[in-house]
GUNULO-666177 format. One record per residue: x, y, z of N, C-alpha, C, O, CB in turn. Coordinates in steps of 0.1 Angstrom, whole numbers, padded with zeros to 4 digits, always signed. Glycine has a CB too. Example, Ala and Ser with C-alpha at 12.3 -4.5 7.8 and 13.67 -1.06 7.14 Angstrom:
GUNULO-666177
+0132-0057+0078+0123-0045+0078+0132-0033+0078+0142-0033+0085+0113-0045+0090;+0128-0022+0071+0137-0011+0071+0129+0000+0079+0134+0011+0080+0141-0006+0057;
END
This chain:
GUNULO-666177
+0009-0011+0000+0000+0000-0001+0009+0012-0002+0018+0012+0006-0011+0001+0010;+0006+0020-0009+0013+0035-0009+0007+0041+0001-0005+0038+0003+0013+0045-0022;+0015+0049+0008+0012+0058+0018+0010+0073+0011+0016+0075+0001+0024+0057+0028;+0001+0083+0018-0001+0097+0012+0012+0103+0014+0015+0111+0005-0012+0106+0020;+0022+0099+0024+0033+0111+0025+0042+0106+0013+0048+0115+0006+0042+0113+0042;+0044+0091+0008+0051+0088-0003+0049+0097-0016+0057+0103-0022+0049+0075-0005;+0033+0097-0018+0027+0103-0028+0032+0120-0027+0035+0127-0037+0011+0100-0026;+0031+0124-0015+0032+0138-0014+0050+0143-0019+0054+0153-0026+0027+0142+0003;+0057+0134-0013+0069+0135-0015+0072+0136-0031+0077+0146-0036+0076+0123-0008;+0067+0125-0039+0070+0124-0054+0063+0135-0061+0068+0137-0072+0066+0112-0059;+0053+0143-0057+0046+0154-0062+0052+0167-0060+0051+0177-0068+0032+0154-0057;+0060+0168-0046+0066+0182-0045+0080+0179-0053+0086+0189-0056+0068+0188-0029;+0086+0168-0056+0096+0168-0062+0096+0171-0081+0104+0175-0089+0101+0154-0057;+0085+0169-0082+0080+0174-0098+0086+0188-0102+0083+0198-0095+0062+0177-0100;+0093+0188-0111+0098+0200-0117+0092+0208-0131+0092+0220-0135+0112+0196-0120;+0086+0194-0137+0080+0200-0149+0068+0189-0152+0056+0192-0153+0091+0201-0162;+0073+0177-0153+0060+0169-0156+0067+0154-0153+0079+0152-0155+0053+0171-0175;+0056+0144-0147+0062+0131-0144+0047+0124-0143+0036+0130-0140+0072+0131-0131;+0050+0111-0146+0038+0100-0146+0038+0094-0131+0048+0089-0125+0041+0086-0159;+0026+0094-0125+0022+0088-0112+0012+0079-0114+0002+0083-0121+0018+0097-0101;+0012+0069-0111+0001+0058-0111-0006+0058-0122-0019+0057-0121-0008+0058-0100;+0000+0061-0134-0007+0064-0148-0012+0076-0152-0018+0077-0162-0017+0058-0151;-0010+0085-0144-0016+0098-0145-0004+0109-0149+0008+0107-0144-0023+0102-0130;-0006+0120-0157+0003+0127-0158+0003+0141-0151-0005+0150-0154+0004+0128-0169;+0012+0142-0141+0013+0152-0133+0023+0169-0138+0035+0169-0137+0018+0144-0120;+0018+0176-0140+0022+0188-0146+0025+0198-0135+0016+0200-0127+0012+0192-0156;+0038+0206-0134+0039+0216-0129+0032+0226-0135+0036+0227-0147+0049+0219-0127;+0022+0235-0133+0017+0245-0143+0024+0260-0139+0028+0268-0148-0001+0245-0143;+0024+0264-0128+0030+0276-0121+0033+0274-0106+0024+0269-0100+0020+0287-0123;+0043+0277-0101+0044+0275-0086+0035+0281-0078+0035+0294-0077+0055+0279-0081;+0026+0275-0071+0027+0262-0067+0018+0254-0073+0017+0243-0069+0027+0261-0054;+0011+0256-0082+0000+0250-0088+0004+0235-0098+0013+0236-0106-0007+0261-0098;-0002+0226-0095+0000+0215-0104-0011+0208-0110-0022+0211-0106+0006+0206-0097;-0011+0200-0120-0022+0195-0124-0022+0180-0128-0012+0175-0133-0025+0203-0135;-0031+0174-0125-0031+0160-0129-0041+0159-0143-0053+0162-0144-0037+0151-0114;-0034+0152-0154-0041+0149-0165-0043+0137-0169-0034+0130-0165-0036+0155-0174;-0051+0130-0176-0057+0119-0177-0063+0120-0193-0073+0127-0195-0068+0117-0164;-0057+0113-0202-0061+0112-0218-0063+0126-0222-0073+0129-0227-0074+0103-0222;-0053+0134-0218-0055+0147-0224-0064+0158-0217-0065+0170-0221-0060+0145-0238;-0069+0154-0208-0079+0164-0201-0073+0166-0186-0069+0157-0179-0096+0157-0200;-0073+0178-0184-0070+0184-0169-0082+0175-0159-0094+0175-0161-0073+0205-0169;-0078+0170-0151-0089+0163-0141-0091+0170-0127-0101+0171-0120-0083+0147-0137;-0076+0173-0125-0076+0180-0111-0063+0191-0111-0053+0190-0119-0075+0167-0097;-0065+0202-0103-0057+0214-0103-0057+0218-0088-0067+0219-0080-0061+0225-0113;-0044+0222-0085-0042+0225-0073-0028+0222-0066-0021+0214-0071-0053+0219-0066;-0025+0229-0052-0014+0228-0045-0008+0212-0044-0015+0202-0047-0018+0233-0032;+0005+0211-0041+0009+0199-0041+0003+0189-0033+0000+0178-0037+0023+0198-0039;-0001+0194-0018-0010+0186-0008-0024+0181-0017-0028+0169-0018-0014+0198+0005;-0030+0191-0022-0045+0187-0029-0040+0176-0039-0045+0165-0038-0054+0201-0039;-0030+0177-0048-0027+0170-0057-0025+0154-0052-0031+0144-0058-0015+0177-0063;-0016+0153-0042-0011+0143-0037-0025+0135-0032-0028+0124-0034+0000+0146-0027;-0031+0143-0025-0043+0136-0018-0055+0131-0031-0063+0122-0028-0051+0148-0006;-0055+0137-0043-0062+0131-0053-0056+0121-0060-0063+0113-0067-0066+0141-0061;-0042+0120-0059-0036+0108-0067-0038+0096-0057-0040+0085-0061-0018+0112-0071;-0036+0098-0043-0038+0088-0036-0053+0082-0033-0055+0070-0029-0031+0093-0024;-0061+0090-0035-0075+0084-0036-0077+0077-0049-0083+0066-0050-0086+0093-0035;-0069+0084-0062-0074+0073-0073-0065+0059-0075-0068+0049-0082-0074+0081-0086;-0052+0062-0068-0044+0049-0064-0054+0038-0059-0057+0029-0066-0033+0051-0053;-0059+0041-0046-0064+0031-0040-0078+0028-0048-0083+0017-0049-0065+0036-0026;-0084+0038-0053-0100+0037-0062-0094+0026-0074-0101+0017-0076-0107+0055-0071;-0084+0027-0080-0080+0020-0090-0073+0005-0085-0075-0007-0089-0070+0029-0097;-0066+0009-0079-0057-0008-0070-0072-0018-0064-0075-0029-0066-0042-0002-0048;-0079-0009-0057-0088-0019-0049-0101-0019-0054-0110-0024-0047-0088-0017-0033;-0103-0013-0065-0116-0012-0070-0125-0025-0070-0137-0024-0070-0115-0007-0083;-0120-0036-0071-0128-0049-0071-0123-0056-0056-0118-0068-0056-0123-0059-0085;-0125-0050-0046-0123-0060-0035-0135-0055-0028-0139-0044-0025-0109-0059-0025;-0143-0069-0025-0157-0070-0020-0153-0074-0004-0144-0082-0002-0167-0082-0029;-0159-0070+0005-0155-0074+0019-0173-0076+0026-0181-0067+0026-0144-0059+0027;-0176-0090+0031-0187-0090+0035-0187-0090+0050-0177-0094+0056-0193-0099+0030;-0199-0084+0057-0198-0079+0072-0209-0089+0078-0219-0091+0072-0203-0061+0075;-0204-0095+0092-0215-0104+0097-0210-0101+0112-0199-0105+0117-0215-0121+0091;-0218-0094+0118-0218-0093+0132-0227-0082+0136-0235-0077+0128-0204-0091+0136;-0226-0077+0150-0235-0068+0156-0227-0057+0161-0218-0061+0168-0243-0075+0166;-0228-0044+0160-0227-0035+0166-0233-0027+0177-0245-0024+0177-0226-0031+0160;-0224-0025+0188-0232-0022+0199-0229-0005+0200-0217-0001+0202-0228-0031+0214;-0239+0002+0198-0236+0018+0198-0245+0026+0206-0254+0021+0212-0237+0024+0182;-0243+0038+0207-0250+0046+0219-0259+0056+0207-0259+0068+0210-0236+0057+0233;-0264+0054+0198-0271+0060+0188-0284+0052+0186-0287+0042+0193-0263+0062+0174;-0290+0056+0175-0302+0049+0170-0296+0039+0158-0285+0039+0155-0314+0059+0164;-0304+0032+0153-0298+0021+0142-0297+0031+0130-0286+0032+0123-0310+0006+0139;-0308+0038+0127-0306+0045+0116-0295+0056+0115-0290+0058+0104-0317+0051+0112;-0291+0063+0127-0282+0070+0128-0266+0065+0128-0255+0071+0127-0286+0076+0137;-0268+0051+0131-0256+0043+0128-0252+0041+0116-0240+0042+0113-0256+0031+0132;-0264+0038+0106-0259+0034+0093-0261+0044+0085-0259+0042+0073-0267+0022+0087;-0263+0056+0088-0260+0068+0082-0247+0072+0087-0242+0078+0078-0270+0078+0085;-0240+0071+0095-0228+0076+0098-0218+0065+0090-0208+0069+0084-0225+0077+0115;-0221+0051+0092-0214+0041+0083-0214+0043+0070-0204+0043+0064-0218+0028+0083;-0223+0046+0065-0225+0051+0050-0216+0063+0045-0208+0065+0035-0240+0056+0049;-0218+0072+0055-0209+0085+0053-0193+0082+0053-0185+0088+0046-0212+0096+0064;-0190+0072+0064-0179+0069+0066-0174+0062+0052-0167+0069+0045-0177+0061+0077;-0178+0050+0048-0178+0044+0034-0173+0054+0023-0162+0053+0017-0194+0038+0030;-0184+0064+0021-0185+0072+0011-0171+0081+0011-0165+0084+0001-0198+0080+0012;-0168+0084+0025-0157+0094+0023-0145+0089+0021-0135+0097+0022-0156+0102+0033;-0144+0076+0018-0134+0068+0016-0135+0066+0000-0124+0064-0006-0135+0055+0025;-0143+0066-0006-0146+0067-0020-0154+0054-0021-0156+0051-0033-0134+0068-0029;-0159+0044-0012-0164+0030-0011-0181+0031-0014-0187+0042-0015-0161+0023+0005;-0184+0019-0014-0199+0019-0015-0205+0008-0009-0198-0002-0007-0204+0019-0029;-0216+0009-0005-0225-0005+0004-0236-0008-0001-0244+0000-0002-0229-0002+0019;-0239-0023-0005-0250-0027-0010-0255-0039+0000-0249-0050+0002-0247-0031-0024;-0267-0034+0004-0273-0044+0013-0285-0037+0025-0291-0027+0025-0260-0051+0020;-0284-0046+0033-0291-0039+0044-0290-0038+0057-0279-0041+0060-0299-0042+0045;-0297-0036+0067-0293-0038+0081-0306-0034+0091-0315-0026+0089-0280-0027+0085;-0305-0042+0100-0315-0044+0108-0311-0042+0124-0301-0046+0130-0320-0058+0105;-0321-0033+0129-0319-0030+0143-0325-0046+0153-0336-0050+0154-0329-0013+0147;-0313-0051+0159-0317-0062+0166-0314-0062+0184-0312-0071+0193-0308-0074+0158;-0315-0046+0185-0319-0043+0201-0330-0053+0207-0342-0054+0203-0324-0026+0202;-0325-0059+0219-0340-0069+0224-0334-0085+0220-0336-0095+0226-0358-0064+0214;-0327-0083+0208-0325-0098+0203-0313-0104+0207-0311-0116+0205-0326-0100+0188;-0303-0097+0211-0292-0104+0217-0294-0106+0231-0285-0112+0237-0281-0097+0215;
END
């Protein structure tokens, strides 16, 4: 697994143009860089922003077909709906998705 700090160091070292994870990264004007994919600029920003986007793209492209089945019960201090909302929000904040259902089993355990 490539860590964000490694990506940031590679991005900060770019003088003109470099390929990272199949994307072209160009230094446009200090401190602005661009991520170019198939000839189109897909992201533009400072080194930190570009590194974060590249790290996300790396994880998405590398682990796009990883599926995890979850079986278990979570003991939480909120409603089942609030837990599920927070769980889905966490998944989506990482660029992941969830398919399936959930059930409040309070009183069944």
